[in-house]
C-alpha positions as semicolon CSV with decimal commas, in nm:
position;residue;x (nm);y (nm);z (nm)
1;M;-0,603;-17,726;4,257
2;A;-0,535;-18,079;4,377
3;T;-0,382;-18,306;4,115
4;V;-0,264;-18,665;4,093
5;T;-0,019;-18,773;3,827
6;V;0,031;-19,141;3,746
7;M;0,272;-19,238;3,470
8;H;0,365;-19,573;3,329
9;R;0,707;-19,704;3,232
10;Q;0,867;-19,373;3,150
11;P;1,167;-19,189;3,294
12;A;1,151;-19,111;3,665
13;L;1,044;-18,757;3,583
14;W;0,689;-18,881;3,524
15;R;0,645;-19,108;3,823
16;Q;0,530;-18,845;4,066
17;C;0,215;-18,727;4,239
18;H;0,125;-18,359;4,198
19;R;-0,112;-18,191;4,436
20;T;-0,156;-17,852;4,582
21;A;-0,053;-17,856;4,938
22;G;0,064;-17,685;5,310
23;I;0,150;-17,567;5,712
24;G;0,173;-17,628;6,087
25;I;0,387;-17,845;6,315
26;C;0,190;-18,129;6,465
27;R;0,197;-18,479;6,607
28;L;0,033;-18,734;6,379
29;H;-0,113;-19,079;6,389
30;T;0,007;-19,247;6,071
31;S;-0,056;-19,583;5,917
32;S;0,131;-19,785;5,661
33;G;-0,131;-20,060;5,656
34;N;-0,115;-20,425;5,551
35;A;-0,327;-20,676;5,367
36;S;-0,537;-20,764;5,673
37;S;-0,583;-20,410;5,805
38;K;-0,936;-20,278;5,843
39;E;-1,025;-19,939;5,983
40;H;-1,340;-19,729;6,009
41;Y;-1,388;-19,352;6,022
42;K;-1,692;-19,131;6,036
43;V;-1,537;-18,911;5,765
44;L;-1,276;-19,041;5,522
45;V;-1,102;-18,786;5,301
46;L;-0,933;-18,907;4,983
47;G;-0,648;-18,679;4,880
48;G;-0,419;-18,444;5,068
49;G;-0,421;-18,153;4,827
50;S;-0,582;-17,817;4,891
51;G;-0,939;-17,947;4,903
52;G;-0,857;-18,255;5,107
53;I;-0,658;-18,073;5,374
54;A;-0,910;-17,787;5,398
55;M;-1,198;-18,030;5,449
56;S;-0,998;-18,239;5,695
57;A;-0,947;-17,930;5,910
58;R;-1,316;-17,840;5,889
59;M;-1,429;-18,196;5,969
60;K;-1,191;-18,214;6,265
61;R;-1,354;-17,909;6,420
62;K;-1,699;-18,046;6,346
63;L;-1,657;-18,409;6,454
64;G;-1,326;-18,444;6,641
65;A;-0,987;-18,551;6,504
66;E;-1,035;-18,916;6,600
67;N;-1,328;-18,944;6,358
68;V;-1,139;-18,818;6,052
69;A;-0,874;-18,977;5,830
70;V;-0,690;-18,862;5,517
71;V;-0,547;-19,095;5,254
72;E;-0,245;-18,936;5,088
73;T;0,083;-19,085;4,968
74;S;0,287;-18,771;4,897
75;E;0,540;-18,661;5,157
76;M;0,536;-18,304;5,027
77;H;0,246;-18,063;4,976
78;Y;0,284;-17,785;4,716
79;Y;0,118;-17,452;4,666
80;Q;0,104;-17,483;4,290
81;P;-0,031;-17,138;4,197
82;I;0,308;-16,989;4,280
83;W;0,477;-17,206;4,016
84;T;0,395;-16,941;3,757
85;L;0,644;-16,715;3,934
86;V;0,890;-16,999;3,997
87;G;0,905;-17,067;3,624
88;A;0,989;-16,701;3,566
89;G;1,258;-16,686;3,835
90;A;1,057;-16,461;4,068
91;K;1,008;-16,725;4,340
92;S;1,195;-17,040;4,446
93;V;1,045;-17,387;4,412
94;A;1,142;-17,451;4,776
95;S;0,906;-17,174;4,885
96;S;0,614;-17,359;4,726
97;G;0,638;-17,678;4,930
98;R;0,601;-17,794;5,288
99;P;0,601;-18,144;5,437
100;T;0,261;-18,312;5,427
101;S;0,310;-18,390;5,796
102;S;0,293;-18,018;5,867
103;V;-0,043;-17,965;5,696
104;I;-0,240;-18,267;5,815
105;P;-0,452;-18,133;6,105
106;P;-0,310;-18,252;6,440
107;G;-0,473;-18,573;6,557
108;V;-0,629;-18,658;6,221
109;K;-0,520;-19,001;6,095
110;W;-0,285;-18,987;5,800
111;V;-0,298;-19,303;5,589
112;R;0,023;-19,294;5,385
113;S;-0,095;-19,475;5,076
114;N;-0,255;-19,440;4,735
115;V;-0,625;-19,500;4,687
116;Q;-0,666;-19,806;4,468
117;E;-1,041;-19,869;4,465
118;I;-1,356;-19,693;4,585
119;H;-1,663;-19,905;4,659
120;P;-1,948;-19,667;4,747
121;D;-2,206;-19,948;4,756
122;T;-2,027;-20,099;5,058
123;N;-1,889;-19,770;5,194
124;T;-1,531;-19,894;5,164
125;V;-1,204;-19,784;5,010
126;R;-0,905;-20,004;4,936
127;T;-0,551;-19,868;4,928
128;D;-0,258;-19,996;4,722
129;N;-0,101;-20,159;5,027
130;G;-0,407;-20,377;5,086
131;M;-0,576;-20,178;5,361
132;E;-0,954;-20,164;5,359
133;I;-1,111;-19,857;5,516
134;S;-1,482;-19,817;5,578
135;Y;-1,655;-19,486;5,623
136;Q;-1,983;-19,325;5,710
137;Y;-1,916;-19,020;5,492
138;L;-1,665;-18,987;5,210
139;I;-1,505;-18,669;5,075
140;V;-1,328;-18,719;4,741
141;A;-1,052;-18,467;4,670
142;L;-0,822;-18,668;4,442
143;G;-0,747;-18,399;4,186
144;L;-0,690;-18,463;3,818
145;Q;-0,421;-18,642;3,620
146;L;-0,150;-18,487;3,404
147;H;-0,085;-18,666;3,075
148;Y;0,256;-18,557;2,949
149;E;0,287;-18,903;2,792
150;K;0,010;-18,820;2,543
151;I;0,242;-18,579;2,362
152;K;0,447;-18,786;2,119
153;G;0,820;-18,769;2,179
154;L;0,798;-18,591;2,513
155;P;0,831;-18,885;2,757
156;E;1,153;-19,000;2,586
157;I;1,328;-18,667;2,649
158;E;1,560;-18,716;2,947
159;D;1,720;-18,372;2,944
160;W;1,461;-18,097;2,915
161;V;1,718;-17,828;2,992
162;K;1,933;-17,932;2,695
163;F;1,635;-17,910;2,461
164;K;1,500;-17,589;2,617
165;I;1,166;-17,729;2,731
166;G;0,980;-17,642;3,050
167;S;0,640;-17,683;3,214
168;N;0,500;-17,494;3,511
169;Y;0,258;-17,780;3,585
170;S;0,505;-18,015;3,754
171;V;0,745;-17,976;4,045
172;Q;1,005;-18,167;3,840
173;T;0,976;-17,939;3,537
174;V;0,892;-17,590;3,665
175;E;1,255;-17,494;3,720
176;K;1,331;-17,614;3,369
177;T;1,105;-17,334;3,245
178;W;1,333;-17,084;3,418
179;S;1,640;-17,253;3,266
180;A;1,490;-17,232;2,917
181;L;1,407;-16,866;2,972
182;Q;1,756;-16,780;3,095
183;N;1,919;-16,971;2,808
184;F;1,706;-16,810;2,539
185;K;1,915;-16,650;2,263
186;E;1,696;-16,579;1,962
187;G;1,406;-16,737;1,778
188;N;1,060;-16,863;1,872
189;A;0,931;-16,892;2,227
190;V;0,627;-17,121;2,196
191;F;0,358;-17,172;2,462
192;S;0,089;-17,442;2,436
193;F;-0,263;-17,497;2,572
194;P;-0,405;-17,852;2,536
195;N;-0,735;-17,970;2,395
196;T;-0,859;-18,100;2,733
197;P;-0,993;-17,957;3,058
198;V;-0,707;-17,802;3,254
199;K;-0,645;-17,667;3,599
200;C;-0,565;-17,296;3,621
201;A;-0,650;-17,220;3,260
202;G;-0,471;-16,885;3,274
203;A;-0,132;-17,032;3,365
204;P;-0,023;-17,121;3,010
205;Q;-0,038;-16,755;2,908
206;K;0,086;-16,608;3,237
207;I;0,433;-16,752;3,174
208;M;0,414;-16,612;2,820
209;Y;0,368;-16,257;2,949
210;L;0,649;-16,306;3,201
211;T;0,874;-16,436;2,924
212;D;0,800;-16,122;2,723
213;A;0,889;-15,907;3,026
214;Y;1,209;-16,100;3,097
215;L;1,331;-16,081;2,738
216;R;1,265;-15,707;2,732
217;K;1,455;-15,664;3,058
218;T;1,753;-15,861;2,925
219;G;1,760;-15,694;2,582
220;K;1,661;-16,006;2,387
221;R;1,304;-15,921;2,292
222;A;1,394;-15,777;1,950
223;T;1,526;-16,117;1,838
224;A;1,239;-16,316;1,990
225;N;0,908;-16,420;1,839
226;I;0,659;-16,508;2,115
227;M;0,378;-16,744;2,013
228;Y;0,075;-16,864;2,208
229;N;-0,070;-17,173;2,043
230;T;-0,397;-17,260;2,211
231;S;-0,654;-17,527;2,135
232;L;-0,929;-17,284;2,236
233;P;-1,122;-17,063;1,993
234;V;-1,068;-16,768;2,232
235;L;-0,778;-16,614;2,421
236;F;-0,964;-16,639;2,752
237;G;-1,308;-16,774;2,833
238;I;-1,453;-16,461;2,994
239;K;-1,500;-16,180;2,743
240;K;-1,431;-15,888;2,977
241;Y;-1,084;-16,020;3,055
242;A;-1,023;-16,159;2,706
243;D;-1,073;-15,810;2,561
244;A;-0,808;-15,672;2,798
245;L;-0,567;-15,956;2,716
246;W;-0,609;-15,906;2,340
247;E;-0,496;-15,546;2,386
248;I;-0,190;-15,667;2,575
249;V;-0,084;-15,924;2,314
250;K;-0,127;-15,668;2,037
251;N;0,072;-15,402;2,220
252;R;0,351;-15,646;2,301
253;D;0,367;-15,802;1,955
254;I;0,272;-16,152;2,072
255;Q;0,137;-16,393;1,809
256;V;-0,174;-16,589;1,908
257;N;-0,269;-16,900;1,707
258;L;-0,615;-17,024;1,802
259;R;-0,729;-17,387;1,765
260;H;-0,372;-17,522;1,764
261;N;-0,308;-17,831;1,978
262;L;0,040;-17,966;2,061
263;I;0,068;-18,333;1,958
264;E;0,442;-18,397;1,920
265;V;0,783;-18,266;2,025
266;R;1,088;-18,337;1,808
267;A;1,356;-18,242;2,056
268;N;1,660;-18,313;1,838
269;K;1,532;-18,065;1,581
270;Q;1,377;-17,834;1,843
271;E;1,043;-17,860;1,666
272;A;0,690;-17,867;1,806
273;V;0,409;-18,017;1,599
274;F;0,057;-17,878;1,637
275;E;-0,267;-18,006;1,489
276;N;-0,516;-17,760;1,344
277;L;-0,840;-17,843;1,521
278;D;-1,048;-17,664;1,258
279;N;-0,897;-17,876;0,980
280;P;-0,862;-18,237;1,100
281;G;-0,547;-18,403;0,973
282;E;-0,369;-18,075;0,909
283;T;-0,054;-18,014;1,114
284;E;0,193;-17,729;1,145
285;V;0,554;-17,749;1,262
286;F;0,703;-17,470;1,470
287;E;1,074;-17,439;1,535
288;Y;1,141;-17,322;1,889
289;E;1,420;-17,175;2,097
290;M;1,203;-17,221;2,407
291;L;0,896;-17,442;2,452
292;H;0,654;-17,428;2,745
293;V;0,431;-17,735;2,758
294;T;0,091;-17,742;2,923
295;P;0,012;-18,114;2,931
296;P;-0,321;-18,272;2,842
297;M;-0,519;-18,347;3,158
298;G;-0,795;-18,587;3,251
299;P;-0,993;-18,734;3,539
300;N;-0,831;-18,919;3,826
301;P;-0,809;-19,286;3,720
302;V;-0,946;-19,420;4,050
303;V;-1,252;-19,197;4,027
304;K;-1,291;-19,277;3,658
305;G;-1,285;-19,648;3,733
306;S;-1,553;-19,629;4,001
307;S;-1,931;-19,595;4,004
308;L;-1,882;-19,241;4,135
309;A;-1,785;-19,109;3,792
310;D;-1,996;-18,944;3,526
311;E;-1,965;-19,041;3,159
312;G;-1,647;-18,837;3,126
313;G;-1,478;-18,994;3,426
314;W;-1,519;-18,698;3,663
315;L;-1,677;-18,720;4,010
316;D;-2,050;-18,671;3,957
317;V;-2,166;-18,412;4,210
318;N;-2,451;-18,165;4,243
319;K;-2,310;-17,835;4,119
320;E;-2,477;-17,635;4,398
321;T;-2,427;-17,856;4,705
322;L;-2,123;-18,069;4,604
323;Q;-2,309;-18,379;4,723
324;H;-2,282;-18,682;4,496
325;N;-2,576;-18,722;4,260
326;R;-2,627;-19,093;4,338
327;Y;-2,459;-19,159;4,673
328;P;-2,583;-18,910;4,938
329;N;-2,300;-18,989;5,184
330;V;-2,033;-18,903;4,925
331;F;-1,911;-18,550;4,853
332;G;-1,653;-18,396;4,623
333;I;-1,433;-18,090;4,600
334;G;-1,179;-17,948;4,360
335;D;-1,028;-18,066;4,033
336;C;-1,164;-18,424;4,045
337;T;-1,526;-18,308;4,018
338;N;-1,746;-18,236;3,715
339;L;-1,835;-17,889;3,842
340;P;-1,868;-17,665;3,532
341;T;-1,627;-17,398;3,651
342;A;-1,255;-17,330;3,619
343;K;-1,038;-17,563;3,827
344;T;-0,842;-17,334;4,062
345;A;-0,738;-17,306;4,426
346;A;-0,974;-17,010;4,455
347;A;-1,261;-17,235;4,346
348;V;-1,158;-17,490;4,611
349;A;-1,172;-17,221;4,880
350;A;-1,527;-17,121;4,787
351;Q;-1,630;-17,484;4,754
352;S;-1,490;-17,573;5,098
353;S;-1,725;-17,327;5,268
354;I;-2,030;-17,459;5,080
355;L;-1,934;-17,822;5,136
356;D;-1,884;-17,762;5,506
357;R;-2,239;-17,629;5,527
358;T;-2,377;-17,912;5,311
359;I;-2,223;-18,178;5,535
360;S;-2,349;-18,001;5,849
361;K;-2,702;-18,020;5,712
362;V;-2,668;-18,383;5,602
363;L;-2,541;-18,479;5,949
364;K;-2,867;-18,336;6,091
365;N;-3,080;-18,506;5,824
366;E;-3,168;-18,163;5,687
367;T;-3,170;-18,033;5,331
368;P;-2,857;-17,837;5,226
369;D;-2,946;-17,469;5,203
370;R;-2,635;-17,298;5,066
371;K;-2,557;-17,304;4,696
372;Y;-2,221;-17,281;4,524
373;D;-2,237;-17,023;4,246
374;G;-1,931;-17,150;4,060
375;Y;-1,702;-16,876;4,194
376;T;-1,347;-16,909;4,073
377;S;-1,055;-16,674;4,026
378;C;-0,753;-16,647;3,800
379;P;-0,487;-16,384;3,879
380;L;-0,359;-16,325;3,525
381;V;0,005;-16,228;3,571
382;T;0,096;-15,993;3,286
383;S;0,444;-15,885;3,400
384;Y;0,675;-15,898;3,702
385;S;0,469;-15,624;3,863
386;T;0,113;-15,642;3,722
387;V;-0,188;-15,871;3,740
388;I;-0,540;-15,871;3,599
389;L;-0,753;-16,034;3,868
390;A;-1,021;-16,232;3,687
391;E;-1,311;-16,353;3,904
392;F;-1,627;-16,512;3,765
393;D;-1,908;-16,762;3,824
394;Y;-2,089;-17,051;3,653
395;S;-2,255;-16,815;3,407
396;G;-1,920;-16,680;3,289
397;Q;-2,004;-16,338;3,429
398;P;-1,747;-16,138;3,628
399;L;-1,793;-16,176;4,005
400;E;-1,537;-15,926;4,128
401;T;-1,441;-15,871;4,490
402;F;-1,320;-15,514;4,465
403;P;-1,528;-15,208;4,362
404;I;-1,287;-15,130;4,076
405;D;-1,241;-15,249;3,721
406;Q;-1,038;-15,567;3,771
407;S;-0,976;-15,609;3,398
408;K;-0,703;-15,345;3,427
409;E;-0,341;-15,438;3,504
410;R;-0,254;-15,340;3,863
411;W;0,055;-15,373;4,080
412;T;-0,166;-15,412;4,388
413;M;-0,311;-15,732;4,240
414;Y;0,041;-15,859;4,168
415;H;0,126;-15,805;4,534
416;M;-0,182;-16,005;4,627
417;K;-0,083;-16,288;4,391
418;A;0,283;-16,304;4,494
419;N;0,267;-16,228;4,865
420;V;-0,084;-16,223;5,014
421;M;-0,247;-16,527;4,853
422;P;0,025;-16,774;4,960
423;Q;-0,022;-16,670;5,323
424;L;-0,399;-16,693;5,285
425;Y;-0,350;-17,043;5,148
426;W;-0,115;-17,181;5,414
427;H;-0,274;-17,014;5,715
428;G;-0,635;-16,975;5,600
429;L;-0,754;-17,230;5,345
430;L;-0,556;-17,527;5,474
431;K;-0,660;-17,451;5,830
432;G;-1,024;-17,452;5,722
433;F;-1,075;-17,082;5,793
434;W;-1,079;-16,932;5,441
435;G;-1,388;-17,002;5,233
436;G;-1,336;-16,747;4,959
437;P;-1,402;-16,373;4,936
438;G;-1,783;-16,392;4,919
439;P;-1,857;-16,213;5,249
440;Y;-1,597;-15,945;5,177
441;R;-1,737;-15,890;4,827
442;K;-2,071;-15,792;4,977
443;I;-1,902;-15,545;5,209
444;M;-1,691;-15,398;4,926
445;H;-1,997;-15,355;4,709
446;L;-2,218;-15,227;4,993
447;G;-2,426;-15,543;4,994
448;M;-2,519;-15,523;4,627
449;K;-2,320;-15,833;4,515
């Protein structure tokens, strides 16, 4: 779930990098660089989010720390999946972050800078402080970009708390979701889903279910109208889980408006304007007492501006091996890629194992022999004690780890989401030891999956 956010001349709220991130106390070689600096590494990793750190750890074990470098400007690394619970007051934002210095594998070079240009034809990368780095192999893990500025009226709002707006997609705004929830009195609680690819596509409705639970717990639900306005034509992309979620929204009296895309926020009137995607030009205005914004998202601008991108601006990789389709010494992982699967930390874990194997084969001049099946997972939080654990592959078919019906709400899955998965992230994925539940799935299903 690695993500880069670059904003232009807007309030300081927008000028921030967002990436998933993690653990460990270590001594580091760091570099600030200058215009005349030139360095070379066998493996250069772009991005210090979940995919970048996981692959750095794996490459260190494979090739030695001195042969690996990571380019990352952020001083903090965040485990973003927990922000769903932060926005609902169940976890603290402090618990989601650790210094980047603590997650960079010991001995691996940390280049504290932003990537400015990628030149795969010359095997070089230029950073924003003028450093030129050459590489033998390149791993791109730059995440995607959040586009809050594409929603009219939103960038000009200095005080989100005053206008009861929040967003679980940014470290600056996630606690504002909790403020809006606590300050809710009566009226509409509106939740949006943009008309773009997104990371963690279940997150926009997870906070909706938690809002419903919180308002019931505090005796405010009777005076609240909860609305989920999504650009999608479905509630969730995988039918098995969508059927279960439709039952939940019906039982909890939640209004779902399909094909509605947020295009403007009128904060002074506490109004949100949505376009009807089935009737171009038609808009609908919703008054709100609480508004949760899921921003439009798009490809990383550095990737988009390079010859590594496909027509849509995403890193163009083979969907089975994660090797670039035109440059065989370039590889990709996570949200920056054009892999046709949901962009989640769980997907990154599965991809890291496949990519590790792919690179091992390439280093030996052999053909990659393991194929990524598109595995991804979305723990759909439906209350403060229940989760539907959605797991699926490229084909959109469930690919469940446990030999039970995972479309049912379970407290055990909530415990996994809230307590087990963060530990697996910090101590497993970021250390390069966790490559997804594939091997355990086979054991659970007696080798039949």
